[in-house]
matplotlib code that plots the C-alpha trace (Angstrom):
import matplotlib.pyplot as plt

x = [-3.9, -2.4, 0.7, -1.7, -1.4, -5.0, -5.8, -8.4, -9.1, -11.2, -13.0, -13.5, -14.5, -14.6, -15.8, -16.5, -19.6, -19.1, -20.8, -21.4, -22.2, -20.8, -18.1, -15.3, -15.2, -14.5, -14.4, -15.1, -14.1, -12.8, -14.7, -17.7, -18.0, -16.6, -17.6, -16.8, -13.6, -13.8, -11.9, -11.3, -14.1, -13.2, -16.0, -14.4, -14.8, -18.2, -19.3, -20.9, -21.7, -21.1, -21.5, -20.9, -21.2, -21.1, -20.8, -21.3, -19.9, -19.3, -18.1, -16.8, -17.8, -16.2, -16.5, -15.8, -17.1, -16.1, -16.2, -17.0, -15.0, -15.5, -12.7, -14.9, -11.7, -9.3, -6.7, -5.7, -6.4, -2.3, -1.3, -3.9, -2.9, -5.4, -5.9, -7.1, -7.2, -9.0, -9.4, -10.0, -10.5, -7.5, -9.1, -6.5, -8.4, -8.5, -5.1, -7.4, -4.7, -5.1, -4.1, -4.7, -7.5, -9.5, -8.8, -6.9, -7.0, -6.9, -6.7, -6.7, -7.4, -7.3, -8.5, -8.7, -4.6, -3.6, -2.2, 0.4, -0.4, 2.6, 3.1, 3.6, 6.0, 6.9, 5.8, 2.4, 2.1, 5.6, 5.4, 1.8, 1.2, -0.6, -2.5, -3.7, -6.6, -8.0, -11.6, -13.9, -16.4, -13.6, -13.4, -16.9, -16.7, -14.7, -15.4, -14.0, -10.5, -10.1, -8.1, -8.4, -6.0, -5.6, -4.1, -3.4, -3.2, -2.0, -1.7, -1.8, -3.3, -4.4, -7.2, -6.0, -8.0, -11.8, -10.6, -13.1, -11.7, -12.7, -11.0, -12.0, -11.3, -11.7, -11.0, -12.5, -13.3, -14.1, -17.7, -18.6, -19.2, -18.4, -19.1, -19.2, -19.5, -20.8, -20.8, -24.3, -24.7, -22.5, -23.2, -21.7, -23.1, -23.3, -23.8, -25.5, -23.2, -22.9, -21.3, -22.2, -21.5, -21.4, -22.0, -22.0, -18.0, -18.2, -20.4, -17.2, -16.8, -18.4, -22.0, -22.2, -24.9, -24.2, -26.3, -26.5, -26.1, -26.1, -25.7, -25.8, -25.4, -25.4, -25.8, -26.3, -28.0, -31.1, -29.8, -31.6, -30.6, -31.8, -30.8, -32.1, -35.4, -33.7, -35.4, -34.7, -34.5, -33.4, -30.2, -29.7, -30.3, -30.5, -30.8, -30.6, -31.3, -30.6, -29.3, -28.9, -28.1, -24.6, -25.4, -28.2, -28.0, -28.4, -25.6, -26.4, -26.6, -26.2, -27.0, -27.5, -27.8, -24.1, -25.4, -27.1, -23.4, -21.7, -24.3, -24.3, -20.4, -20.0, -22.8, -21.0, -17.5, -18.8, -21.0, -20.4, -18.1, -20.1, -18.1, -18.9, -23.1, -23.0, -26.8, -29.8, -32.9, -36.9, -40.2, -41.5, -40.6, -41.7, -39.4, -39.0, -38.1, -35.4, -33.8, -30.6, -31.9, -31.9, -27.6, -27.1, -26.0, -28.9, -31.9, -33.9, -34.5, -36.0, -37.1, -40.6, -42.9, -44.9, -47.8, -50.9, -52.2, -49.7, -47.2, -47.7, -45.8, -43.3, -39.9, -36.2, -33.2, -29.7, -26.9, -23.5, -20.2, -17.5, -19.6, -18.6, -18.9, -22.8, -22.6, -26.3, -28.6, -30.3, -33.4, -34.7, -38.1, -40.6, -39.4, -37.7, -36.9, -39.8, -42.1, -45.0, -43.4, -42.9, -46.3, -48.4, -46.6, -46.7, -44.3, -43.3, -44.9, -44.1, -41.1, -40.0, -36.0, -34.2, -30.5, -28.8, -25.1, -22.7, -21.3, -18.6, -19.0, -22.5, -25.5, -27.8, -30.5, -32.3, -35.8, -37.4, -40.6, -39.9, -42.4, -41.1, -42.3, -43.9, -41.3, -42.4, -40.7, -37.6, -35.4, -32.5, -29.2, -27.0, -24.9, -27.4, -30.0, -29.9, -33.4, -35.0, -33.0, -34.6, -31.9, -33.4, -30.9, -27.5, -25.1, -23.5, -20.1, -19.1, -20.0, -21.7, -20.8, -23.8, -24.6, -28.3, -30.5, -34.3, -36.8, -40.5, -43.2, -46.0, -47.7, -47.7, -48.8, -50.5, -49.7, -52.7, -52.6, -50.7, -50.9, -47.0, -45.0, -41.1, -37.7, -35.3, -32.0, -30.7, -27.4, -25.5, -22.7, -19.4, -18.1, -14.8, -13.2, -9.4, -7.0, -5.1]
y = [13.1, 9.9, 10.7, 11.5, 8.2, 7.4, 5.5, 3.2, 2.1, -1.7, -0.6, -3.6, -2.6, -5.5, -5.0, -7.7, -7.6, -7.3, -10.0, -9.3, -12.8, -14.8, -16.3, -15.7, -16.2, -19.6, -18.7, -15.6, -13.5, -10.2, -9.5, -7.0, -5.7, -6.1, -3.7, -2.8, -0.8, 2.9, 4.8, 8.6, 10.0, 8.8, 10.0, 8.6, 5.1, 3.4, 0.3, -1.6, -4.6, -5.9, -9.5, -10.6, -14.2, -15.3, -18.9, -19.0, -22.1, -22.9, -19.9, -18.3, -16.6, -17.1, -14.1, -13.4, -10.2, -9.1, -5.9, -4.8, -1.1, 0.7, 3.8, 5.8, 8.5, 8.8, 7.8, 5.7, 6.3, 5.9, 3.6, 3.1, 2.1, -0.3, -0.6, -3.2, -2.4, -4.3, -2.7, -4.8, -4.5, -5.8, -6.8, -6.7, -9.2, -11.7, -11.0, -11.1, -10.5, -10.1, -13.9, -16.2, -17.5, -15.0, -13.8, -15.6, -16.4, -12.7, -12.6, -9.6, -10.4, -8.2, -9.8, -13.0, -12.6, -12.3, -9.2, -9.1, -8.1, -5.3, -5.1, -9.3, -11.1, -15.0, -14.7, -12.6, -10.7, -9.0, -6.0, -5.1, -1.4, -1.2, 2.0, 2.1, 4.2, 4.9, 4.4, 7.3, 5.6, 4.5, 8.0, 7.6, 3.7, 3.0, -0.8, -0.5, -2.0, -2.4, -0.4, -0.2, -1.5, -1.7, -4.0, -2.9, -5.3, -3.3, -3.9, -1.8, -1.6, 0.7, 1.0, 1.8, 4.3, 3.0, -0.4, -2.5, -5.0, -6.9, -6.8, -9.8, -9.6, -12.7, -13.7, -16.2, -14.1, -15.6, -14.0, -12.0, -13.8, -14.8, -17.6, -18.1, -20.1, -19.6, -21.8, -21.6, -24.3, -27.2, -25.7, -22.9, -20.1, -19.7, -16.2, -15.4, -15.0, -11.9, -10.5, -6.9, -5.6, -2.3, -1.4, 2.5, 2.7, 1.5, 4.6, 6.4, 4.8, 7.0, 8.2, 5.5, 3.4, -0.3, -1.1, -4.9, -5.8, -9.2, -10.7, -14.7, -15.8, -19.5, -20.7, -24.6, -22.8, -21.1, -17.3, -13.6, -11.1, -7.4, -4.6, -6.1, -8.2, -11.4, -14.5, -17.9, -21.5, -23.8, -22.8, -20.2, -16.5, -14.3, -10.5, -8.6, -5.0, -3.0, 0.1, -0.2, 2.9, 2.5, 6.0, 4.9, 1.5, 0.4, -2.1, -6.0, -7.6, -11.3, -13.1, -16.8, -19.4, -20.9, -23.5, -24.8, -26.0, -26.2, -27.5, -31.2, -31.3, -30.3, -33.1, -35.6, -35.3, -35.3, -38.9, -41.1, -44.0, -47.5, -49.1, -46.7, -47.8, -50.9, -51.3, -50.2, -51.1, -50.3, -51.8, -52.5, -51.7, -53.3, -55.7, -53.7, -50.5, -51.9, -50.1, -49.8, -47.3, -44.9, -44.7, -46.1, -42.3, -42.5, -40.4, -41.8, -44.8, -44.7, -46.6, -47.3, -48.4, -51.8, -51.1, -51.1, -47.6, -44.7, -45.8, -43.6, -44.9, -46.8, -46.0, -46.3, -47.8, -46.7, -48.2, -46.9, -47.8, -47.1, -44.0, -41.3, -37.8, -37.1, -33.3, -33.7, -35.7, -34.6, -36.3, -36.5, -36.2, -38.3, -40.5, -38.2, -40.0, -38.1, -35.6, -38.2, -40.5, -37.5, -36.2, -39.9, -40.8, -40.1, -37.3, -37.3, -34.2, -34.9, -37.3, -37.7, -37.8, -39.7, -40.1, -42.2, -40.6, -41.0, -38.0, -38.0, -41.8, -42.1, -42.5, -39.6, -38.8, -36.4, -36.3, -33.8, -33.7, -32.0, -30.7, -31.1, -28.3, -30.0, -28.7, -28.3, -31.0, -30.1, -32.6, -33.5, -35.9, -36.2, -33.6, -30.7, -32.2, -28.7, -27.8, -30.8, -31.6, -30.9, -31.2, -33.1, -32.6, -29.9, -30.3, -26.6, -26.6, -30.0, -33.3, -35.8, -39.3, -41.3, -44.7, -45.5, -42.9, -43.4, -41.4, -42.2, -40.7, -39.3, -37.6, -37.4, -35.5, -37.6, -38.9, -38.3, -42.3, -44.4, -44.6, -45.3, -43.4, -42.8, -41.3, -41.2, -40.4, -40.4, -38.4, -38.8, -36.3, -36.7, -34.2, -35.0, -33.2, -32.3, -33.4, -30.9]
z = [-84.8, -85.8, -83.7, -80.7, -78.3, -77.1, -73.5, -73.5, -69.9, -69.2, -66.1, -63.4, -59.8, -57.6, -53.8, -51.4, -49.1, -45.5, -43.3, -39.7, -38.0, -35.1, -36.6, -39.7, -43.3, -44.5, -48.0, -50.1, -53.6, -53.9, -57.0, -57.9, -61.1, -64.6, -67.7, -70.9, -72.5, -71.1, -74.2, -74.4, -77.1, -80.5, -82.2, -86.0, -84.6, -84.8, -82.8, -85.2, -83.5, -79.5, -78.6, -75.1, -73.8, -70.3, -69.0, -65.2, -63.8, -60.2, -58.5, -61.8, -65.0, -68.4, -70.2, -74.0, -75.8, -79.1, -80.8, -84.4, -85.0, -87.9, -88.2, -90.5, -91.0, -94.1, -91.8, -89.1, -85.5, -84.6, -81.6, -79.2, -75.5, -74.4, -70.4, -68.6, -64.7, -62.1, -58.9, -55.7, -51.7, -49.6, -46.0, -43.7, -41.5, -44.4, -46.4, -49.4, -52.2, -56.1, -57.6, -60.6, -58.3, -59.0, -62.5, -65.4, -68.6, -69.9, -73.6, -76.0, -80.0, -82.9, -86.2, -84.4, -83.8, -79.8, -78.7, -76.2, -72.8, -72.8, -69.1, -68.6, -67.5, -66.5, -63.0, -63.8, -60.3, -60.6, -62.8, -63.0, -61.3, -58.6, -57.3, -53.1, -52.8, -48.9, -49.8, -49.1, -46.8, -44.8, -43.0, -42.0, -40.7, -37.7, -38.8, -42.0, -42.3, -46.0, -48.7, -52.2, -54.8, -58.5, -61.3, -64.8, -67.6, -71.0, -74.5, -78.0, -81.3, -83.9, -86.7, -90.3, -92.4, -93.3, -91.7, -90.3, -87.3, -84.5, -80.9, -78.5, -75.1, -72.7, -69.2, -66.1, -63.1, -59.3, -58.8, -55.6, -52.6, -48.5, -47.1, -43.3, -40.4, -36.8, -33.6, -34.2, -36.8, -38.3, -41.7, -43.7, -44.7, -48.6, -49.6, -53.1, -55.8, -57.9, -61.0, -62.3, -65.9, -66.8, -70.6, -70.5, -70.5, -74.5, -75.2, -76.0, -79.4, -82.1, -80.7, -78.3, -80.3, -80.8, -84.1, -83.4, -80.0, -78.2, -74.5, -74.3, -70.5, -69.7, -66.4, -65.3, -61.9, -61.7, -61.7, -61.3, -63.8, -63.3, -65.8, -69.1, -70.2, -70.9, -72.6, -71.3, -73.1, -70.8, -69.5, -72.2, -71.7, -74.6, -75.5, -78.7, -79.8, -83.0, -82.6, -78.7, -76.8, -74.5, -73.0, -71.2, -70.7, -67.6, -65.9, -65.6, -62.4, -62.1, -59.1, -58.0, -54.7, -53.6, -51.7, -55.1, -55.6, -52.4, -49.8, -51.7, -52.3, -48.3, -47.3, -49.7, -48.1, -44.3, -44.8, -42.4, -43.9, -44.5, -42.0, -39.2, -39.8, -37.9, -39.1, -40.7, -40.1, -40.5, -38.6, -42.0, -45.7, -49.1, -50.8, -54.1, -52.0, -49.2, -46.3, -48.2, -50.5, -48.1, -48.0, -51.7, -53.2, -55.8, -55.4, -57.9, -55.5, -51.9, -49.2, -48.8, -45.7, -45.9, -44.3, -45.9, -43.9, -44.3, -41.9, -39.1, -36.3, -38.7, -38.1, -39.4, -36.8, -37.3, -34.9, -35.4, -35.1, -32.2, -31.5, -34.4, -33.9, -35.3, -36.6, -38.6, -40.1, -43.5, -45.4, -49.0, -48.4, -50.7, -54.1, -56.0, -59.1, -61.1, -60.5, -60.7, -58.5, -55.8, -56.1, -56.2, -52.9, -49.7, -48.0, -44.5, -42.7, -39.3, -37.6, -34.2, -34.2, -31.0, -30.5, -28.2, -27.7, -25.1, -22.7, -20.2, -20.7, -19.8, -22.2, -22.9, -25.3, -27.3, -28.6, -30.9, -33.1, -36.1, -39.0, -42.8, -45.3, -48.1, -50.7, -54.3, -56.5, -58.3, -60.5, -58.4, -58.1, -55.7, -56.7, -56.6, -54.1, -52.0, -53.1, -51.8, -48.7, -45.1, -42.1, -39.1, -36.5, -36.6, -33.7, -34.0, -34.1, -32.2, -33.0, -30.2, -30.0, -30.9, -30.5, -32.0, -34.4, -34.3, -36.9, -36.5, -39.1, -37.1, -40.0, -43.8, -46.8, -48.7, -52.6, -55.0, -56.0, -53.5, -49.7, -49.2, -47.7, -49.1, -48.4, -51.0, -49.2, -45.7, -45.2, -41.6, -41.1, -39.2, -37.1, -38.2, -35.0, -35.8, -33.3, -31.0]

ax = plt.figure().add_subplot(projection="3d")
ax.plot(x, y, z, "-o")
ax.set_aspect("equal")
plt.show()
């Protein structure tokens, strides 16, 4: 038995979502699923403990899983060939190739000592084994034009008789998503980010029962987890169980909203430069909350109208320099410094948007009355304001050479204490039309 090599498969399956829309992909990730080692049955090796720790950061997840394995036999296991394959779909339309952008920092450790990746080289993409497969469902889907590939990572180890060892696997993976844009909106569509983790392959150790099982997930943005009943404490999600049955364990499905991170980044990258704003003024203002607060890049400040009533028919007027191509207008409604300031003051319910622009060297105008949702308060900052943002104007995939913007308050959601109407931030976005 000790002379027999054993092959363990660390099964990873990554498949992208297909999006049918009026446009094409802007960005995306080919990864869909990750999982535990999938061994041939090794009854004499018991899985004493498994601790899986995942940290979600932007579009990526860092994975660190630690196994405590006990060889209960009176002889060594012999050499174990341990394989780590990654399956992914190559899309002929999009040149989606597996690179270090998608998975990197792969490490194996045995008793805290690094294990070599035996099939590696200086060029990380040179000597791995690829396996091409035609998807089964491609035969029945004339719109399908992808092929499945497989990339392997290998290492080796053995477990001495009656020994208790620690095996660790670490890697960073780009979560599955497909962002896209269309001609109907200036803004990209940010799809849900998803990661799947399958526990069942580890059931081939011993009888498939883990005596001490733990999963810890760290996430800086709100996430949804399907599969196990996690406990949440702020940004940390935990699950633990004694004698956890891997044979019947459901896979984890983790998903979260990609726009929470990327929408603010996109907006901040497209803002008009200060020199493009010739002037900004209001029909009235409170001295402590001047109109300049609207474009100061600080969510904790606000412009507040200066009338003794709710500020109905008060307006903001912006003159632009050199007729920049206006792509969109966004506001962060209300005084979002805190939950208290948000609810004790008025928020805008209805707003009139007027835009004066130049078309074929002639002045023209656009006017629309917009009713805004009274969004429940969330704590935000200048890098994470997506939940509190309201889009007032969207040019589509072209900009309009704009001279003047006027925003007029028509109705408000009443505050609980003060009759002052507030706006925390105003974003004017430049189309930045490329030169041909």
